[in-house]
C-alpha positions in Angstrom: 2.9 -4.1 -1.2 3.5 -3.4 -4.4 5.0 -0.4 -3.0 7.9 -2.5 -1.3 7.9 -4.7 -4.4 8.1 -1.3 -6.3 11.5 -1.0 -3.4 12.9 -4.4 -3.6 12.8 -3.8 -7.8 14.8 -0.7 -7.7 17.2 -2.1 -4.7 17.8 -5.4 -6.9 18.8 -3.1 -10.0 21.8 -0.9 -8.2 22.9 -4.2 -6.1 23.6 -6.1 -9.3 25.0 -3.1 -11.1 27.2 -3.2 -7.8 27.8 -6.6 -8.0 28.5 -7.0 -11.8 30.9 -4.0 -11.5 32.7 -5.7 -9.4 32.9 -8.6 -11.0 34.2 -7.7 -14.2 37.2 -6.7 -12.6 38.3 -10.1 -11.7 40.3 -11.9 -14.0 39.0 -14.7 -16.2 40.8 -17.5 -13.9 39.9 -15.7 -10.8 35.7 -15.5 -11.9 35.4 -18.9 -12.7 37.4 -20.5 -10.1 35.8 -23.0 -8.0 34.5 -22.0 -4.8 32.6 -23.7 -2.2 29.0 -22.4 -2.1 26.4 -22.7 -4.2 26.7 -24.0 -8.0 30.4 -24.3 -7.4 31.2 -20.6 -9.1 31.0 -16.8 -9.0 29.7 -17.5 -12.6 28.1 -20.4 -11.8 25.8 -18.5 -9.3 25.6 -15.4 -11.3 23.8 -17.9 -14.5 21.7 -19.0 -11.4 20.6 -15.8 -10.3 19.4 -14.9 -13.4 17.7 -18.1 -14.2 16.0 -17.9 -10.9 15.4 -14.3 -11.9 13.4 -15.9 -15.5 11.1 -18.2 -14.2 10.4 -16.4 -11.6 8.9 -13.4 -13.4 7.6 -15.8 -15.9 5.2 -16.8 -13.5 4.4 -13.5 -12.4 3.3 -13.2 -16.4 1.6 -16.3 -16.5 3.9 -18.5 -17.7 6.2 -20.4 -16.5 4.5 -23.3 -15.9 7.9 -26.0 -15.3 11.3 -25.1 -14.2 14.4 -26.5 -15.6 17.2 -28.0 -14.0 18.4 -25.0 -11.4 22.2 -25.7 -12.2 21.6 -24.2 -16.0 24.1 -22.4 -17.2 22.3 -19.5 -19.5 25.3 -17.2 -20.7 29.3 -18.7 -21.2 30.7 -15.2 -20.8 31.0 -13.4 -18.3 29.8 -10.1 -20.8 26.6 -11.9 -22.4 25.3 -12.6 -18.4 26.0 -8.9 -17.2 24.0 -7.1 -20.7 21.4 -10.0 -20.0 21.6 -9.5 -15.9 20.4 -5.2 -16.9 18.0 -6.6 -19.6 16.4 -9.0 -16.7 16.6 -5.9 -13.7 14.8 -3.3 -16.1 12.3 -6.2 -16.8 11.7 -6.4 -13.4 11.0 -2.2 -12.4 9.1 -2.2 -15.7 7.4 -5.1 -13.8 6.7 -3.6 -10.6 5.7 -0.1 -11.6 3.1 -1.4 -13.9 1.7 -4.3 -11.2 -1.7 -3.6 -10.2 -3.8 -5.0 -7.1 -4.6 -7.9 -9.2 -1.7 -9.5 -9.7 -1.4 -9.9 -5.5 -4.3 -11.9 -5.6 -3.4 -14.4 -8.4 -2.7 -17.7 -7.5 0.4 -18.9 -9.2 0.4 -23.0 -10.4 3.5 -24.1 -11.5 5.9 -27.1 -11.7 8.8 -26.5 -9.4 12.8 -28.5 -10.3 12.0 -32.3 -8.5 8.8 -32.2 -10.2 6.6 -31.1 -7.4 3.1 -29.3 -8.2 2.9 -26.0 -6.1 0.1 -23.6 -6.4 1.5 -20.3 -4.3 0.0 -17.0 -3.5 1.5 -14.2 -5.3 3.0 -12.0 -2.4 4.6 -14.8 -0.8 6.2 -15.6 -4.4 7.1 -12.5 -4.8 8.7 -11.7 -1.5 10.7 -15.4 -2.3 11.8 -13.8 -5.4 13.6 -11.0 -3.8 14.9 -12.8 -0.7 16.2 -15.6 -3.1 18.1 -13.0 -5.7 19.1 -11.4 -1.5 20.1 -14.7 -0.5 22.6 -15.3 -3.8 23.9 -12.5 -4.0 25.5 -12.6 -0.1 27.0 -15.6 -1.5 28.8 -14.4 -4.5 29.6 -11.0 -2.1 31.0 -14.1 -0.1 33.0 -15.3 -3.2 34.2 -12.0 -4.4 36.0 -11.3 -0.5 38.2 -14.5 -1.5 39.6 -12.3 -4.8 41.4 -9.6 -4.6 38.2 -7.7 -5.7 36.5 -5.8 -2.5 32.8 -6.5 -2.6 30.7 -3.9 -2.9 28.3 -2.6 -0.2 25.0 -4.4 -0.5 22.6 -2.9 2.2 19.6 -2.3 1.1 19.2 1.2 2.7 22.7 2.5 1.5 21.7 1.5 -2.1 18.4 3.2 -1.9 19.3 6.3 0.8 22.6 7.0 -0.6 
């Protein structure tokens, strides 16, 4: 499983790089425009993905016992969000490159955003983590397709084996 998680961490970084490259071509009004879908705009959705990554990575590292509101805006500007995304993706790759089998055996205890307590097995939580990213990147992809900027290819097998 760790090899698969390392692969997904690499995919996450490259997919985010491609997506942010295209989002960076948008006019500010288009980037911030209210759209149907999760978190109301491309900016809101990109913030949510980063927030989710930070929450889960904190849990994987032994913290993250509580969950902030899921619509929290971490960065007001695309430039700030983009820089944080690059740092987060590097951190995700480093974490999974260094993870050992002991990590997979640890339970993750936390309280979700609705105040419900959970204990998750690490493998299921990591799969959710990567699935969450992919799910919301797909939503950004759809939003981006409603703009003059062409969405990038995000297919895993094309990214990892160009």
